[in-house]
C-alpha positions in Angstrom: -28.9 -35.2 2.4 -26.9 -34.4 5.5 -23.7 -34.2 3.5 -25.2 -31.7 1.0 -26.5 -29.6 3.9 -23.0 -29.7 5.4 -21.4 -28.5 2.1 -23.9 -25.7 1.9 -23.2 -24.6 5.5 -19.4 -24.6 4.7 -20.1 -22.4 1.6 -22.3 -20.1 3.6 -19.6 -19.7 6.3 -17.0 -18.9 3.5 -19.4 -16.2 2.1 -19.9 -14.7 5.6 -16.2 -14.5 6.1 -15.7 -12.8 2.7 -18.5 -10.4 3.5 -16.9 -9.5 6.9 -13.6 -8.8 5.0 -15.4 -6.6 2.5 -17.2 -4.7 5.3 -13.9 -4.1 7.1 -12.3 -2.8 3.9 -15.3 -0.5 3.2 -15.1 0.9 6.7 -11.4 1.6 6.2 -12.2 3.3 2.9 -14.9 5.4 4.5 -12.5 6.5 7.3 -9.8 7.3 4.8 -12.3 9.4 2.8 -13.5 11.2 5.9 -9.8 11.9 6.9 -9.1 13.2 3.4 -12.2 15.5 3.5 -11.2 16.9 6.8 -7.6 17.5 5.7 -8.8 19.2 2.4 -11.2 21.4 4.4 -8.5 22.4 6.8 -6.1 23.1 3.9 -8.7 25.3 2.1 -9.8 27.1 5.2 -6.3 27.8 6.4 -4.8 28.7 3.0 -5.4 32.4 3.2 -4.1 32.6 6.8 -1.0 30.6 6.1 -0.3 32.5 2.8 -0.1 35.8 4.7 2.3 34.3 7.4 6.0 34.9 6.9 8.3 32.0 6.1 10.0 30.8 9.3 12.7 28.7 7.6 14.8 29.5 4.5 16.0 27.0 2.0 19.4 27.0 3.7 17.8 26.0 7.0 16.5 22.7 5.6 19.5 21.6 3.5 21.2 18.5 4.7 24.9 18.1 4.2 25.9 14.7 2.9 29.4 13.3 3.4 
């Protein structure tokens, strides 16, 4: 009986480890989703302001000359 209990405990520990990994990944996804939401909100709220601002750089300013 002790051996079967030991096997069950090992399996439970494996399951706990997997659950911890899943929880960590879910937390990362939630953070990414929150970051995306904030960026999208900023983009939408600043769009009108930025659209009315003049361009600071021209296309020639950002061209890179390759040798």
